[in-house]
C-alpha positions, 0 to 999 in steps of 0.5 A: 201157818204164819204162826208156825213160820214165825216159831221156826224163824225164832228157833233158827235165830236162837240156834244161831245165837247159841253157836256164836257164844264164846266159851273161855273155859273150853279154850283154857282146858285145851291149852292145859291139855296141850301143855300137859301133853308137851310136858309129858312128851318132854319128860318121856324123851328126857327119860329115854335119853337118860336111860339110853345114856346109862345103858352099860355097853355089851361086855366083850368076850375073852377066850379062856384058852388064849388068856393067861391067868394066875392066882394071887399067893402069899409067901416068899418071892424071889426077885431076879432080873434077866438079860441076854448076852454072850460068852466072852473070854475072861482075858484077851491078850492083844499083841501090838507092833513093837516097831514100824513095819510092813506085813510080809506073811500071814500064817494063820487065820482067826479061830486057829489054836496057837502056842505061845511061840507060834509065829502068826505074822512076819514083818519087815523093817529095813531100817531096823535091820540096818540099825541092828547090824550097825549095833552088832559091829559097834559091839564087836569093836568095843569088845575088841577095844576092851580085850586090847586094853586088858592085854596092854595093862597086863603087859605093863603090870608084868614090866613093873613086876619084872622091875620090882623083882630086879630091885628086890634081887639087888636089895637082897645082894646089898643086904648080904654084902652089908652083913659081910662087911660088918663082920669083916669090919668087926674082925679088923679085916675091913676098913670102916669106910667100906663097911659104911658104904655097904650099909648105905647101899643096902638102905637105898636098895631097901627103899627102892624095893619098897617103892617097887613093890608098892608100885606093882600093887597100885598098878595092879589095883588100877587095872580094874578101874582102867578096864571099867571104862572100856567095859562100860562102852561094851555094856552100852553097845551090848544094850543097844544091840540087844534092844535092836535085836529084840525089836528085830525078833519081834518082827516075827509076831508070836502070841506069847500065850497058849490059846485061840486066835480071836482077831487078826486085824492086818493084811499082807502088804500093809504098813503099820506104825508101832503100837498098832494092835495086830492080833488078839488071843484068848483062852477058850476054856476061861469064859465069862458071861457079859449080860445086857441088863436094862438100866432100870433093873441094873440099879439093884445088882451088886457084886457077888450076887448069884446068877445062872447062865442058860447056854441053851445046852445047859445051865451054869451057876455063876456070880456077878463080878463086874457092873459097867458104870456106863449106860449104852442104848438103855442097858448096862453090861454085867459080867458074870463069872461061871462057877461051873464047867462049860458045856460042849460047844461053848465058845466065845460070842455064844448067845446066852440068857442070864438070870441074876438073883437080887433078893428074896422077899418073905411073907408077901402077897404076889402074883405073876407079872402082868404084861403091862405091870411095871415095878411100883406102879398102879395098873388095872387088871381083870379079876375073875368072879371065881375059880378060873374053870368056873368063872363067867366074867372078869371085872377090872380092878385097880392094883398097886404093885410093889417090887418086881422080878422077871416072872412075879410082882409084889401086890401091895393092894387091890387083890387078896389071896386066891384072886385070879387075874388075867396077866396077858395083854388086855389093852384091846379092852381098855374101854371096858370094865368087865369082860365075859369069859368063854 
């Protein structure tokens, strides 16, 4: 019994001693396993993170019915530019006030057809009326003075002619007396003194006759010079009167040409100074198109280029005749002369749309112009993975564009013949490289 108890106690001591023994290998294995677990866990987490980061976001869908596709082609491309504008008269006649005045009457309103001699306005100027009346009286006075001068000179001429005629008569009488006395003297019937006296008298009267005739001729020639002074005064007064009369007549405002009254910028009772534009007249059958072209496109426009003007009631051919050098609100005005007949209802200020042909490019790659496809730029376009009817998705490609027109743009790189791209606005899909087509 004691022996049994001793063995049990020894066994128990052995077991207790066995449990307290250190096991370093077991701890190291645990640390290794723990390290491995942690490393694997980290690798798994990193891998999951990388995998998630590399996942492609779901592509948005685009309805084929709302998208606007076009297929890349090769061939000739017409470059043109387009702009809105209005029909304006080729020539507008302005009628200014010839002198200061007050608007008394207005007979017509804008839009009324007028003739060259149609009176549109009546003006008044009391000062001008008085000046015209004074000029008329001065003219009449100068004319009366001229007539009086002519009459006086004619009377003086008649007196000189009468005197010359008398002397001429005396000379002829003395000449006959001289001849008679000479004959009698040769016959011994007249003494020499009488003969000599008659000869002297005849010679003196001959001299007086010559002087009288020359005096008449000289005076007659001087009449024109003497009347010229009075005539110059008349001409001066006549010019002054004509000027005032013309200004007075121009107080009755007339257009001077046949046409349509476009503008009437004054009111009855208004006082206007000389030079004020009173009205404007245009001929409605002679119109041109004034187009507003973006300054970036107008740089390629040249005089003489062909154009077409859409009046919304027919298209009229034309050509460029003027390019405004100034830029206003980002546009330049381009005038197009109409080479065809105007359609019914075409009037000044009618809104029109014009297209100007710039050039024709031959053997180039081109496609319809995208919404955000500026000339000489690189844009991202969605290219379908096949024919549009069968395409399931479209991927974004970088396309280099060249010269552009209203509806088409040249393709320099990024696309090939037969590729189909979406031209409509895809800015909502800027963050995606592909879209699904449904």
